[in-house]
C-alpha positions in Angstrom: -11.1 -4.2 -5.9 -10.5 -7.8 -7.0 -6.9 -8.1 -5.8 -7.9 -6.5 -2.6 -10.4 -9.1 -2.0 -7.8 -11.8 -3.0 -5.3 -10.4 -0.6 -8.0 -10.9 2.3 -8.0 -14.4 1.1 -11.2 -14.6 -1.2 -11.1 -16.6 -4.3 -13.9 -14.8 -6.3 -14.5 -14.4 -9.9 -14.8 -10.8 -11.1 -18.7 -11.2 -11.4 -18.8 -12.7 -8.0 -16.8 -10.0 -6.4 -18.9 -7.3 -8.1 -22.3 -8.9 -7.0 -20.9 -9.0 -3.5 -19.5 -5.7 -3.3 -22.0 -4.2 -0.9 -22.2 -7.3 1.3 -18.5 -7.9 1.7 -18.2 -4.3 3.2 -21.4 -4.5 5.2 -19.9 -6.0 8.3 -17.0 -3.6 8.5 -19.1 -0.6 7.8 -21.4 -1.3 10.5 -18.6 -1.8 12.8 -17.0 1.5 11.5 -20.2 3.2 12.4 -20.4 1.7 15.9 -16.8 2.7 16.6 -17.3 6.2 15.5 -20.3 6.4 17.7 -18.4 5.0 20.5 -15.5 7.4 19.9 -17.7 10.4 19.8 -19.6 9.3 23.0 -16.0 8.3 24.6 -17.8 5.3 25.8 -15.5 2.6 27.1 -18.7 0.5 27.5 -19.9 0.6 24.0 -16.1 0.1 22.7 -16.0 -3.1 25.1 -19.4 -4.4 23.7 -17.7 -4.6 20.4 -14.9 -6.7 21.5 -17.0 -10.0 21.8 -18.3 -9.0 18.1 -14.5 -9.2 17.1 -13.9 -12.4 18.9 -16.6 -14.2 17.2 -15.6 -12.6 13.8 -12.0 -13.5 14.4 -12.4 -17.3 15.5 -15.3 -18.3 13.5 -16.0 -18.3 9.7 -18.5 -15.7 9.9 -18.8 -12.3 11.4 -21.9 -11.7 13.6 -23.1 -8.8 11.2 -22.9 -11.5 8.1 -26.0 -12.8 9.7 -27.6 -9.6 9.4 -26.7 -9.3 5.8 -27.3 -13.2 4.7 -30.9 -13.4 6.5 -32.1 -9.8 6.0 -30.4 -7.0 3.8 -29.5 -9.1 1.1 -32.9 -9.8 0.1 -33.8 -6.0 0.0 -30.4 -5.6 -2.1 -31.0 -8.6 -4.4 -27.7 -9.6 -3.6 -26.0 -13.2 -3.1 -25.1 -14.7 0.5 -21.8 -13.9 1.8 -19.1 -16.7 1.5 -17.4 -17.5 4.9 -14.5 -15.3 6.0 -11.2 -16.5 4.7 -8.4 -16.9 7.3 -6.5 -13.5 6.6 -9.7 -11.7 7.1 -10.3 -13.5 10.4 -6.7 -12.5 11.5 -7.5 -9.0 10.7 -10.6 -9.0 12.8 -8.6 -10.7 15.7 -6.2 -7.6 15.4 -9.3 -5.2 15.2 -10.5 -7.0 18.5 -7.3 -6.5 20.6 -7.3 -2.9 19.2 -10.8 -2.3 20.5 -10.0 -3.8 24.0 -7.1 -1.3 24.1 -9.3 1.6 23.3 -11.8 0.4 25.8 -9.1 0.1 28.6 -7.7 3.7 27.8 -11.1 5.0 27.9 -11.8 3.1 31.1 -8.6 4.2 32.8 -9.3 7.8 31.9 -6.8 8.2 29.1 -9.3 9.8 26.7 -6.8 11.5 24.4 -4.8 8.1 24.0 -8.0 6.1 23.5 -9.3 8.6 20.7 -5.7 8.6 19.1 -5.8 4.8 18.8 -9.5 4.7 17.9 -8.9 7.3 15.4 -6.2 5.0 13.6 -8.8 2.2 13.8 -11.4 4.3 12.1 -8.9 5.0 9.3 -8.0 1.3 8.6 -11.6 0.2 8.9 -12.7 3.2 6.7 -10.2 1.8 4.1 -11.6 -1.6 4.3 -15.1 -0.3 4.0 -14.7 2.1 1.0 -12.0 0.1 -1.1 -11.9 -3.4 0.5 -8.0 -2.7 1.0 -7.2 -4.3 4.5 -4.0 -3.2 6.0 -3.5 -6.4 8.1 -4.3 -8.6 5.4 -1.9 -7.0 3.1 0.7 -7.5 5.7 0.0 -11.2 6.3 0.1 -11.6 2.6 3.5 -10.0 2.5 4.7 -12.3 5.2 3.3 -15.4 3.6 5.0 -14.4 0.6 8.3 -14.1 2.2 7.6 -17.2 4.1 6.9 -19.1 0.8 10.2 -17.7 -0.7 12.4 -19.0 2.1 13.2 -15.4 3.0 13.0 -14.7 6.8 10.6 -12.4 7.8 
């Protein structure tokens, strides 16, 4: 778990990571639930409404759902406030935003099978983050950063 969070760019001690284990999963888990609902309903509108959420998450230090955690749910859980999202995590949100937009366009164009297939992969990737904190885009970016820092062409 600790290595998965470090790959996303977090610099947390083991104790901080344990105390934040629910909070760091919350934004992704809520998005996951909303994406699954949109896919079940095959709703281009619902998927499209998630695109601005992703834009905010990708281009600011806070995911919009961080505010729900920080100002409400964390008090119920007795958990600390979430730290700002590191760069790699924000880049992953940017990728998810483009992915969501593609799914919305496919649904709107009547290509439901393609939208469900692309959306299903997104559900898998988001589910992996929500359950294990393993982020495929952050891992790929860390690998590219490592190659770049070693002077090896990516």
